[in-house]
C-alpha positions as CSV (number, residue, x, y, z in Angstrom):
1,M,0.1,0.1,-0.1
2,L,1.4,3.3,-0.9
3,F,0.0,5.1,2.5
4,R,1.0,4.0,5.8
5,V,0.4,5.7,9.1
6,A,1.9,4.7,12.6
7,P,-0.2,6.7,15.3
8,E,2.2,5.5,17.9
9,S,5.2,7.2,16.1
10,G,4.8,10.5,17.6
11,V,4.9,12.0,13.8
12,P,1.8,13.9,13.2
13,L,-0.4,11.6,10.8
14,A,-0.8,14.3,8.2
15,E,3.0,14.5,8.0
16,Q,3.3,10.6,7.4
17,I,0.7,10.8,4.8
18,A,2.5,13.5,3.0
19,G,5.8,11.8,3.6
20,S,4.5,8.6,1.9
21,V,3.7,10.6,-1.2
22,R,7.1,12.3,-1.2
23,R,8.8,8.9,-1.0
24,A,6.5,7.4,-3.6
25,M,7.5,10.4,-5.9
26,S,11.1,9.9,-5.0
27,D,11.1,6.1,-5.5
28,G,9.3,6.7,-9.1
29,V,6.0,4.9,-7.9
30,L,4.1,8.0,-8.4
31,A,4.6,10.3,-11.4
32,R,3.2,13.3,-13.2
33,G,-0.5,13.1,-13.8
34,D,-1.1,10.3,-11.4
35,R,-4.2,10.7,-9.2
36,L,-4.2,10.2,-5.5
37,P,-7.0,8.6,-3.7
38,A,-10.0,10.8,-2.7
39,A,-9.5,12.3,0.8
40,R,-12.7,10.7,2.1
41,E,-11.8,7.4,0.6
42,L,-7.9,7.4,2.0
43,A,-9.3,8.7,5.4
44,G,-11.4,5.7,5.6
45,T,-8.8,3.3,4.3
46,L,-6.1,4.8,7.0
47,D,-9.0,4.9,9.7
48,V,-8.0,8.5,10.3
49,N,-10.2,12.0,10.1
50,M,-10.6,13.2,6.7
51,H,-9.3,16.6,7.7
52,T,-5.9,14.9,8.5
53,V,-5.8,13.9,5.0
54,L,-6.7,17.1,3.6
55,R,-4.1,18.8,5.8
56,A,-1.5,16.4,4.1
57,Y,-2.7,17.2,0.9
58,G,-2.5,21.2,1.5
59,A,1.1,20.8,2.5
60,L,1.8,19.0,-0.8
61,R,-0.1,21.6,-2.6
62,E,2.0,24.3,-1.1
63,E,5.0,22.5,-2.0
64,G,4.1,22.4,-5.6
65,L,3.8,18.6,-5.6
66,I,0.2,18.2,-6.3
67,E,-2.8,20.2,-7.4
68,L,-6.2,20.0,-6.0
69,R,-9.0,19.9,-8.5
70,R,-12.7,20.0,-7.8
71,G,-14.1,16.9,-9.2
72,R,-10.7,15.2,-10.0
73,G,-9.1,15.3,-6.7
74,A,-5.7,15.5,-6.0
75,V,-3.2,15.0,-9.1
76,V,0.5,14.9,-8.9
77,T,1.8,17.8,-10.7
78,G,5.5,18.4,-9.8
79,E,8.4,15.9,-9.7
80,I,11.0,15.8,-7.1
81,P,14.5,14.6,-7.6
82,H,15.2,11.6,-5.6
83,E,18.1,13.3,-3.6
84,R,15.9,16.4,-2.8
85,A,13.1,14.1,-1.7
86,R,15.6,12.4,0.7
87,V,16.6,16.0,2.0
88,I,13.3,17.0,2.8
89,E,12.3,13.9,4.6
90,S,15.5,13.8,6.6
91,V,15.1,17.6,7.6
92,R,11.4,16.5,8.5
93,E,12.8,14.1,10.8
94,L,15.5,16.2,12.2
95,V,12.9,18.9,13.2
96,M,10.8,16.3,14.9
97,V,13.8,14.6,16.8
98,A,15.1,18.1,17.7
99,R,11.8,19.2,19.2
100,R,11.6,16.2,21.4
101,A,15.2,16.7,22.7
102,G,14.4,20.2,23.5
103,V,16.7,21.7,21.0
104,G,15.7,25.2,19.6
105,L,15.5,26.2,16.3
106,D,18.7,28.4,16.3
107,E,20.8,25.5,18.0
108,A,19.5,23.1,15.4
109,V,20.7,25.4,12.6
110,A,23.8,25.8,14.2
111,L,24.2,22.2,14.4
112,V,23.3,21.6,10.7
113,R,25.7,24.6,9.5
114,Q,28.6,23.2,11.5
115,Q,28.0,19.7,10.1
116,Y,27.7,21.0,6.6
117,S,30.8,23.0,6.9
118,R,32.7,19.7,8.1
119,E,31.2,17.8,5.2
120,V,32.3,20.6,2.6
121,S,35.8,21.1,3.8
122,A,36.3,17.1,4.1
């Protein structure tokens, strides 16, 4: 199944749904023009609230990855390079872990800058 959620993971369900779409795009499972399930249908399949699915679809729309069309549902419009998709997912995971660990935004950014500088100069 394309979509999976783990309610016990601590990651918001909408973020898990959006992440499933991003991964499917980066893996080549979803391509431009493919249609995603209707929000109501997907909510029923995943046993989540329809508004959770709509939040996920809204985030993907804001990223330019899907278009929401009345009567046609959600359609993949963008393409995301494999490596960029991995970066997006890694950053999202980093933010979740940092928040749980009590690491603030400034500190997290400083840590990323520090690591980036190490990798570039290596």
